[in-house]
C-alpha positions as CSV (number, residue, x, y, z in Angstrom):
1,X,58.8,146.6,-53.2
2,X,55.4,148.2,-52.3
3,X,54.9,151.8,-50.9
4,X,51.8,152.2,-48.9
5,X,50.7,155.5,-47.7
6,X,48.8,155.5,-44.3
7,X,46.2,157.8,-43.1
8,X,45.8,159.7,-39.8
9,X,46.8,157.0,-37.5
10,X,46.2,159.2,-34.1
11,X,47.5,156.7,-31.6
12,X,45.1,153.9,-33.1
13,X,48.1,151.1,-32.9
14,X,45.9,148.0,-33.3
15,X,44.1,149.5,-36.2
16,X,47.4,150.2,-37.7
17,X,48.8,146.8,-37.3
18,X,45.5,145.3,-38.4
19,X,45.6,147.2,-41.7
20,X,49.1,146.5,-42.3
21,X,48.3,142.7,-42.1
22,X,45.6,143.2,-44.6
23,X,47.5,144.9,-47.3
24,X,50.3,142.1,-46.7
25,X,53.0,144.6,-45.7
26,X,56.4,142.9,-45.7
27,X,58.7,145.0,-43.3
28,X,62.1,144.1,-45.0
29,X,60.6,144.5,-48.4
30,X,58.1,147.3,-48.5
31,X,58.0,151.2,-47.6
32,X,55.3,153.0,-45.6
33,X,54.6,156.6,-45.8
34,X,52.4,158.5,-43.2
35,X,50.5,161.5,-43.9
36,X,51.1,162.9,-40.1
37,X,49.0,162.8,-37.1
38,X,50.5,159.7,-35.8
39,X,49.7,160.6,-32.2
40,X,46.7,161.9,-29.9
41,X,43.2,161.1,-29.3
42,X,43.5,157.4,-29.8
43,X,44.6,155.0,-27.2
44,X,48.3,154.1,-27.9
45,X,50.2,156.9,-29.3
46,X,53.5,155.7,-27.7
47,X,53.2,152.4,-29.5
48,X,52.6,154.0,-32.7
49,X,55.8,156.3,-32.3
50,X,57.9,153.5,-31.2
51,X,56.7,151.5,-34.2
52,X,57.2,154.0,-36.8
53,X,60.5,155.1,-35.4
54,X,61.9,151.7,-35.3
55,X,61.2,151.1,-39.3
56,X,64.0,153.6,-39.9
57,X,64.5,154.4,-43.6
58,X,61.6,152.0,-44.3
59,X,59.2,154.7,-43.4
60,X,58.6,158.4,-44.1
61,X,56.1,160.5,-42.0
62,X,55.5,164.1,-42.4
63,X,54.4,166.1,-39.5
64,X,50.8,166.9,-38.7
65,X,49.0,169.3,-36.3
66,X,48.8,166.8,-33.5
67,X,52.4,165.8,-33.7
68,X,53.5,169.5,-33.4
69,X,51.1,169.7,-30.5
70,X,52.8,166.9,-28.8
71,X,56.1,168.7,-29.5
72,X,54.9,171.8,-28.0
73,X,53.4,170.1,-25.1
74,X,56.5,168.5,-24.0
75,X,58.5,171.7,-24.6
76,X,56.2,173.6,-22.0
77,X,55.0,175.8,-24.8
78,X,51.2,174.9,-24.3
79,X,49.1,173.2,-21.6
80,X,47.6,169.7,-22.3
81,X,44.1,169.7,-23.8
82,X,41.2,167.9,-22.3
83,X,41.1,165.3,-25.2
84,X,44.7,164.6,-25.4
85,X,46.2,161.2,-25.2
86,X,49.8,162.1,-25.0
87,X,50.5,161.2,-21.0
88,X,52.0,157.7,-21.8
89,X,54.6,159.6,-24.3
90,X,55.3,162.3,-22.2
91,X,56.3,160.0,-19.0
92,X,58.1,157.3,-21.3
93,X,61.4,156.3,-20.4
94,X,62.4,156.9,-24.1
95,X,60.6,160.3,-24.2
96,X,63.4,162.3,-25.2
97,X,64.7,160.0,-28.0
98,X,61.1,159.9,-29.4
99,X,60.5,163.6,-29.3
100,X,63.9,164.2,-31.0
101,X,63.1,161.8,-33.8
102,X,59.5,163.5,-34.3
103,X,60.8,167.2,-34.5
104,X,63.0,166.0,-37.2
105,X,60.4,164.7,-39.5
106,X,59.8,166.8,-42.8
107,X,56.7,168.9,-43.5
108,X,56.7,167.5,-47.3
109,X,58.2,164.6,-49.1
110,X,58.4,164.5,-52.6
111,X,59.3,161.1,-54.3
112,X,60.7,161.6,-57.9
113,X,60.2,157.8,-58.4
114,X,56.4,157.5,-58.0
115,X,55.9,161.1,-58.7
116,X,53.8,161.7,-55.5
117,X,54.4,164.5,-52.8
118,X,53.2,163.7,-49.2
119,X,52.1,166.4,-46.9
120,X,49.5,166.5,-44.0
121,X,46.7,169.0,-44.8
122,X,47.1,171.3,-47.8
123,X,48.9,174.0,-50.0
124,X,48.2,177.3,-50.5
125,X,47.2,178.2,-54.2
126,X,50.3,180.6,-54.6
127,X,52.7,177.8,-53.9
128,X,54.3,175.4,-56.5
129,X,56.2,172.3,-55.7
130,X,59.7,174.2,-55.5
131,X,58.2,177.2,-53.5
132,X,56.6,174.5,-51.2
133,X,59.7,172.6,-50.8
134,X,61.5,175.8,-49.9
135,X,58.9,177.0,-47.2
136,X,59.0,173.5,-45.8
137,X,62.8,173.6,-45.3
138,X,62.4,176.9,-43.2
139,X,60.2,175.4,-40.8
140,X,62.2,172.0,-40.6
141,X,65.7,174.2,-40.2
142,X,64.2,175.6,-37.0
143,X,62.6,172.6,-35.6
144,X,66.0,170.8,-35.9
145,X,67.9,173.8,-34.2
146,X,68.4,174.9,-30.6
147,X,65.9,177.6,-31.1
148,X,63.0,175.0,-31.5
149,X,61.5,175.9,-28.2
150,X,61.1,179.3,-29.2
151,X,59.4,178.5,-32.3
152,X,56.9,176.2,-30.6
153,X,56.1,179.1,-28.0
154,X,55.2,181.2,-31.1
155,X,53.4,178.1,-33.1
156,X,49.7,178.8,-32.2
157,X,47.4,181.5,-33.7
158,X,45.3,181.7,-37.1
159,X,47.2,184.9,-38.5
160,X,48.6,185.9,-41.0
161,X,45.9,184.4,-43.2
162,X,47.3,185.0,-46.1
163,X,50.9,184.3,-47.9
164,X,53.4,187.0,-48.8
165,X,57.1,186.7,-49.4
166,X,57.3,189.9,-47.3
167,X,56.5,187.8,-44.0
168,X,59.1,187.5,-41.5
169,X,59.9,185.9,-38.2
170,X,57.3,184.0,-36.4
171,X,54.6,185.4,-38.6
172,X,56.4,183.6,-41.6
173,X,56.7,180.4,-39.9
174,X,53.4,180.2,-38.4
175,X,51.6,180.5,-41.7
176,X,53.8,177.8,-43.3
177,X,52.8,175.6,-40.5
178,X,49.3,176.4,-40.7
179,X,49.2,175.7,-44.3
180,X,51.1,172.2,-44.2
181,X,49.2,171.0,-41.0
182,X,45.9,173.0,-40.7
183,X,44.5,173.9,-44.3
184,X,41.3,172.7,-45.6
185,X,39.5,175.6,-47.1
186,X,40.8,178.9,-48.6
187,X,39.2,181.6,-50.5
188,X,40.1,182.1,-54.3
189,X,42.6,184.6,-53.3
190,X,44.4,182.1,-50.8
191,X,43.3,183.5,-47.5
192,X,43.3,180.6,-45.3
193,X,39.9,179.9,-43.5
194,X,41.3,177.8,-40.5
195,X,37.8,177.6,-38.6
196,X,35.9,175.7,-41.4
197,X,36.0,171.9,-40.6
198,X,33.2,170.3,-42.1
199,X,32.7,168.6,-45.6
200,X,32.8,170.9,-48.9
201,X,29.1,170.6,-49.2
202,X,28.5,172.5,-46.0
203,X,30.9,175.4,-46.6
204,X,29.9,179.0,-46.6
205,X,30.0,180.8,-49.8
206,X,33.4,181.8,-50.9
207,X,35.0,179.0,-49.1
208,X,36.8,176.4,-51.4
209,X,38.7,173.1,-50.9
210,X,42.5,174.1,-51.2
211,X,42.6,171.8,-54.2
212,X,39.6,173.3,-55.9
213,X,41.2,177.0,-56.1
214,X,41.3,178.1,-59.8
215,X,44.7,178.2,-61.1
216,X,46.5,177.1,-58.0
217,X,50.2,176.9,-58.7
218,X,50.3,173.1,-57.7
219,X,47.6,172.1,-60.0
220,X,49.8,169.3,-61.7
221,X,50.9,168.0,-58.6
222,X,50.0,164.5,-57.5
223,X,49.3,164.9,-53.7
224,X,48.6,162.5,-50.8
225,X,47.5,164.0,-47.7
226,X,45.1,163.5,-44.6
227,X,43.8,165.9,-41.7
228,X,40.0,166.2,-43.3
229,X,38.2,163.5,-41.5
230,X,34.7,165.0,-42.6
231,X,35.8,164.8,-46.2
232,X,36.8,161.2,-45.7
233,X,38.7,159.1,-48.5
234,X,38.7,161.1,-51.4
235,X,40.1,161.5,-54.8
236,X,39.9,164.7,-56.7
237,X,42.2,165.3,-59.8
238,X,45.5,164.5,-58.5
239,X,44.8,165.0,-54.9
240,X,44.2,161.8,-52.8
241,X,42.9,162.5,-49.1
242,X,43.5,159.5,-46.9
243,X,42.0,160.9,-43.5
244,X,38.8,158.4,-43.2
245,X,38.4,158.9,-39.4
246,X,39.6,156.1,-37.8
247,X,39.9,157.7,-34.4
248,X,36.1,158.8,-34.8
249,X,35.1,155.3,-35.6
250,X,35.1,155.5,-39.4
251,X,38.3,153.7,-41.0
252,X,41.9,153.6,-41.3
253,X,43.1,153.8,-45.1
254,X,46.1,152.9,-46.8
255,X,46.8,153.8,-50.6
256,X,49.3,151.7,-52.6
257,X,51.5,153.9,-54.7
258,X,54.1,151.8,-56.6
259,X,51.8,150.8,-59.2
260,X,48.3,152.1,-60.3
261,X,47.0,153.3,-56.8
262,X,44.6,151.3,-55.0
263,X,42.7,152.1,-51.7
264,X,42.5,149.7,-48.9
265,X,40.5,150.8,-45.7
266,X,39.9,148.8,-42.5
267,X,36.7,149.8,-40.3
268,X,37.4,151.1,-37.1
269,X,35.7,150.9,-33.6
270,X,36.8,154.5,-32.9
271,X,38.6,155.8,-29.6
272,X,36.4,159.0,-29.5
273,X,33.1,160.6,-31.0
274,X,32.3,163.8,-32.6
275,X,32.3,166.6,-29.9
276,X,34.5,165.2,-27.6
277,X,37.0,167.7,-26.1
């Protein structure tokens, strides 16, 4: 059995199927992990959702910021954005089944057999694996509950910017979501810098990629993640970053985990260009 992790698909269904053919994925034998952002910006989010959902136990997908944006839009908690490509999902006859499946996806998946932890964006430096698991469960519990609409209505916002166990209510849940689904840079004391989206070499003074913060509690953890297309396919220490910008005309990347990790990337035509709204 092979275990393949797939980078940010963002509705690029044709590229996903082409990449799976390239790595010789066998559905009844192999497993797929997805780093989140299954949907949006690309041309066929509906097909991607249907495909991954139909894999059942053969796939694990964590939630990304675009997945949560779809849930919030469907719940009426926010308006569609000009660059969204979610209409086909929102008007699909199987919409409710797909959305119910999506909001029950985890924020974090840890696999003891491979030793890898799957998440979309990053971990604040204060959290080790057990703390991250506990924080993820807080949000997952609310999303799976009848209170999920209220949660989605309070989802958006950049604050609070720094973790404290004293955080409560929507502020606490919002920080957890921002860390797992939006984090790229933070300061050495763990303050999230959510406005910074460029590559590390263009970051302002004091802004560190989350995985470079000295003494971070998760330093010994093997992590696979996405979300950072301007970083691209990247390995640093135990962190493997898989967002190689398929939807922007970069590539869609798979990483095989069940043996010594091996990359495979498929060049993509791109559904949109930098600066598109």
